[in-house]
C-alpha positions as CSV (number, residue, x, y, z in Angstrom):
1,X,7.5,37.6,33.6
2,X,4.6,39.7,34.7
3,X,4.2,43.5,33.1
4,X,3.2,45.8,35.4
5,X,0.5,48.4,34.9
6,X,-0.4,51.7,36.8
7,X,-4.5,52.4,36.5
8,X,-5.2,55.8,37.7
9,X,-8.7,56.3,39.3
10,X,-8.9,52.6,40.6
11,X,-11.1,52.9,43.8
12,X,-14.2,52.3,41.9
13,X,-15.8,51.8,38.4
14,X,-14.2,50.7,35.6
15,X,-10.5,51.4,37.3
16,X,-10.9,48.8,39.9
17,X,-12.7,46.0,37.9
18,X,-9.8,46.6,35.6
19,X,-7.3,45.8,38.5
20,X,-9.0,42.7,39.5
21,X,-9.1,41.7,36.1
22,X,-5.5,42.5,35.5
23,X,-4.3,40.5,38.7
24,X,-6.2,37.6,37.4
25,X,-4.3,37.8,33.8
26,X,-0.7,37.8,35.1
27,X,0.0,41.4,35.5
28,X,1.1,43.4,38.6
29,X,-0.5,46.5,39.4
30,X,0.3,49.8,40.6
31,X,-2.9,51.7,41.5
32,X,-3.8,55.3,42.3
33,X,-6.7,57.4,43.6
34,X,-7.7,59.8,46.2
35,X,-9.6,57.3,48.6
36,X,-6.9,55.7,50.6
37,X,-9.6,53.4,52.3
38,X,-10.7,51.9,49.0
39,X,-7.3,51.6,47.7
40,X,-6.4,49.2,50.7
41,X,-9.3,47.1,50.4
42,X,-8.8,47.1,46.8
43,X,-5.3,45.9,47.8
44,X,-6.2,42.9,50.2
45,X,-8.5,41.7,47.8
46,X,-6.1,41.4,45.1
47,X,-3.3,40.0,47.5
48,X,-6.5,37.3,48.5
49,X,-7.4,36.4,45.5
50,X,-4.3,36.4,42.9
51,X,-0.7,36.1,42.6
52,X,-0.1,39.6,41.4
53,X,2.1,42.2,43.0
54,X,0.2,45.5,44.6
55,X,1.5,48.8,45.2
56,X,-0.9,51.8,46.1
57,X,-0.6,55.3,45.4
58,X,-2.6,57.7,47.6
59,X,-3.1,61.3,45.7
60,X,-5.0,63.4,43.9
61,X,-4.4,63.3,39.9
62,X,-5.4,67.1,39.9
63,X,-2.0,68.3,42.0
64,X,1.0,67.9,39.6
65,X,3.3,68.2,42.4
66,X,1.6,65.4,44.2
67,X,1.7,63.5,41.2
68,X,5.3,63.6,40.7
69,X,6.2,62.9,44.3
70,X,3.9,59.9,44.2
71,X,5.4,58.6,41.3
72,X,8.9,59.2,42.8
73,X,8.2,57.3,45.7
74,X,7.7,54.3,44.2
75,X,10.5,51.8,45.1
76,X,13.2,50.8,42.5
77,X,11.9,47.5,41.7
78,X,8.4,49.2,40.7
79,X,9.9,52.1,38.7
80,X,9.3,50.4,35.7
81,X,5.9,51.0,34.2
82,X,4.7,48.7,31.1
83,X,1.3,50.1,30.9
84,X,-0.3,53.3,31.5
85,X,-4.4,53.2,31.9
86,X,-5.0,56.6,32.2
87,X,-8.6,56.0,33.8
88,X,-9.3,58.7,36.4
89,X,-12.1,61.1,35.1
90,X,-15.6,62.2,36.1
91,X,-18.6,64.3,35.1
92,X,-19.6,67.2,36.8
93,X,-23.0,68.7,36.6
94,X,-25.2,68.9,33.7
95,X,-26.3,72.2,32.1
96,X,-26.1,74.5,29.6
97,X,-23.1,77.1,29.5
98,X,-25.0,79.8,30.4
99,X,-26.1,78.3,34.2
100,X,-22.8,76.0,34.2
101,X,-20.9,75.8,37.1
102,X,-17.0,77.2,36.6
103,X,-16.4,75.0,39.6
104,X,-17.6,71.7,37.7
105,X,-15.7,72.9,34.8
106,X,-12.8,73.3,36.3
107,X,-12.8,69.9,38.3
108,X,-13.5,68.1,34.9
109,X,-10.8,69.7,33.1
110,X,-8.2,69.7,36.0
111,X,-9.2,65.8,36.2
112,X,-9.7,64.8,32.5
113,X,-7.2,66.7,31.1
114,X,-4.5,68.0,33.2
115,X,-4.5,65.1,35.3
116,X,-4.2,63.0,32.8
117,X,-1.0,65.0,30.9
118,X,0.6,65.1,34.4
119,X,0.5,61.8,34.9
120,X,1.5,60.8,31.4
121,X,4.3,63.0,30.9
122,X,6.4,61.4,34.0
123,X,5.2,57.6,33.1
124,X,6.1,58.3,29.3
125,X,9.6,59.8,30.1
126,X,10.4,56.3,31.7
127,X,8.9,54.2,28.6
128,X,11.1,56.3,26.2
129,X,14.1,55.6,28.3
130,X,12.7,51.5,28.3
131,X,12.4,51.4,24.9
132,X,8.6,50.7,24.6
133,X,5.6,50.3,26.5
134,X,1.8,51.2,26.3
135,X,-0.7,54.0,27.1
136,X,-4.2,53.1,27.0
137,X,-6.8,56.5,27.6
138,X,-10.2,56.1,28.9
139,X,-12.2,58.4,26.8
140,X,-15.5,58.1,25.9
141,X,-18.6,58.0,23.2
142,X,-18.8,61.7,24.7
143,X,-15.6,62.0,23.0
144,X,-16.6,61.4,19.5
145,X,-20.0,63.3,20.2
146,X,-21.5,66.4,21.7
147,X,-24.9,65.9,23.5
148,X,-27.2,68.3,24.9
149,X,-25.8,69.9,28.1
150,X,-22.9,67.9,28.3
151,X,-21.0,70.7,26.7
152,X,-17.5,70.7,29.0
153,X,-17.4,67.4,29.8
154,X,-17.8,66.6,26.1
155,X,-15.1,68.9,25.2
156,X,-12.9,67.3,27.8
157,X,-13.0,63.8,26.2
158,X,-12.5,65.4,23.0
159,X,-9.5,66.5,24.0
160,X,-8.6,62.8,25.2
161,X,-9.2,62.0,22.0
162,X,-6.7,64.6,20.6
163,X,-4.4,64.2,23.1
164,X,-4.6,60.3,22.4
165,X,-3.9,60.6,18.6
166,X,-1.0,63.0,19.3
167,X,0.6,61.0,21.6
168,X,0.3,57.8,18.8
169,X,2.2,60.3,16.3
170,X,4.7,61.4,18.8
171,X,5.6,57.8,20.5
172,X,5.8,56.4,17.2
173,X,9.4,56.1,16.9
174,X,10.1,54.9,20.2
175,X,8.0,51.4,20.1
176,X,5.2,53.1,22.4
177,X,1.5,52.0,21.7
178,X,-1.1,54.0,22.4
179,X,-4.8,53.4,22.4
180,X,-8.4,54.9,23.2
181,X,-11.1,52.8,24.4
182,X,-14.2,55.1,24.5
183,X,-17.6,53.6,26.4
184,X,-20.9,54.5,26.1
185,X,-23.5,54.0,29.1
186,X,-22.0,52.4,32.0
187,X,-23.3,51.6,35.0
188,X,-20.8,53.0,37.6
189,X,-20.9,55.7,40.0
190,X,-20.3,58.0,37.2
191,X,-23.8,59.5,37.0
192,X,-24.0,59.5,41.1
193,X,-20.8,61.6,40.6
194,X,-22.3,64.0,38.0
195,X,-25.4,64.5,39.8
196,X,-23.8,65.3,43.1
197,X,-25.0,62.3,45.2
198,X,-28.4,62.1,43.6
199,X,-29.6,58.7,43.5
200,X,-33.1,59.0,41.6
201,X,-31.2,61.1,38.8
202,X,-28.6,58.8,38.7
203,X,-30.6,55.8,38.7
204,X,-32.8,57.1,35.8
205,X,-29.5,57.3,33.3
206,X,-30.1,53.7,32.9
207,X,-33.7,53.3,33.5
208,X,-35.3,50.7,31.1
209,X,-32.2,49.2,29.2
210,X,-29.2,47.1,29.9
211,X,-25.8,49.4,30.1
212,X,-22.5,48.3,29.9
213,X,-20.9,47.2,33.5
214,X,-17.3,48.1,34.4
215,X,-16.8,44.5,34.2
216,X,-17.1,44.7,30.1
217,X,-15.0,47.5,29.8
218,X,-12.2,46.0,31.7
219,X,-12.5,43.0,29.3
220,X,-12.2,45.7,26.5
221,X,-8.9,47.0,28.2
222,X,-7.7,43.3,28.5
223,X,-7.9,42.6,25.2
224,X,-6.3,46.0,24.0
225,X,-3.2,45.6,26.6
226,X,-2.7,41.6,25.3
227,X,-2.4,42.0,21.2
228,X,0.9,41.1,20.2
229,X,3.4,43.5,19.8
230,X,3.2,44.2,16.4
231,X,-0.6,45.3,16.7
232,X,-1.8,48.3,18.4
233,X,-5.6,48.6,19.0
234,X,-5.8,52.6,18.1
235,X,-9.2,53.5,19.1
236,X,-12.2,51.1,20.3
237,X,-15.7,52.4,21.0
238,X,-17.6,49.8,22.9
239,X,-21.5,50.4,23.6
240,X,-24.4,48.9,25.0
241,X,-26.8,46.9,22.5
242,X,-29.5,48.8,23.3
243,X,-27.9,52.4,22.8
244,X,-26.9,53.8,19.4
245,X,-24.2,56.6,19.7
246,X,-24.8,59.3,22.5
247,X,-28.5,59.6,22.6
248,X,-30.6,57.2,21.2
249,X,-31.8,54.6,23.7
250,X,-33.9,51.5,23.5
251,X,-35.5,51.6,27.1
252,X,-38.3,49.5,27.3
């Protein structure tokens, strides 16, 4: 029997790659995101290339009411979610606190922390009633360290780490697994978003070394969600071979 996975932020990068991989590995999918055109394209590709069922939800996870409305709109046969992958997240800007942009701070806090909490509250309540489930929070090396000018982004990912640990304790008695997947540098739209469309700055982040790709992280997520019932991967850190921690790279 296919399990149903809900993936937030599935319109690009890690979320999209994870949806494509899980569709090929006996999962049905609920994919969410703000870009309707990309969700439709993903749905078309998955339906063409795999036997997986797929349902799309177009909303902004930063909006609590929109999140509630979207989840409640699921048809009855899509209401049971076995696995929640909290992937939606971003970095906005790179600056010291003294010259940071409050709009950037709020965008990161609203997406990376509050959005994760909004959807987790709804889906975890369903899992408690069902007597089990699995929540996978996509964190970062930035949740374990802090790097120059990454202050607020790092703070949001530290929060994800703390929330994950709290969930693990709170849901232990309900048979709900909770995991954190923490990537290092991944070549996705991440840096393009951080630098607000500046392709040169974004490209320089990955210059001179081979970063992770979205598919590498998707493979890690697949491993995490396919362990036997008695095994939980609490926290997994996956890095490029040429990166040691957040600041150290072997650039050629």
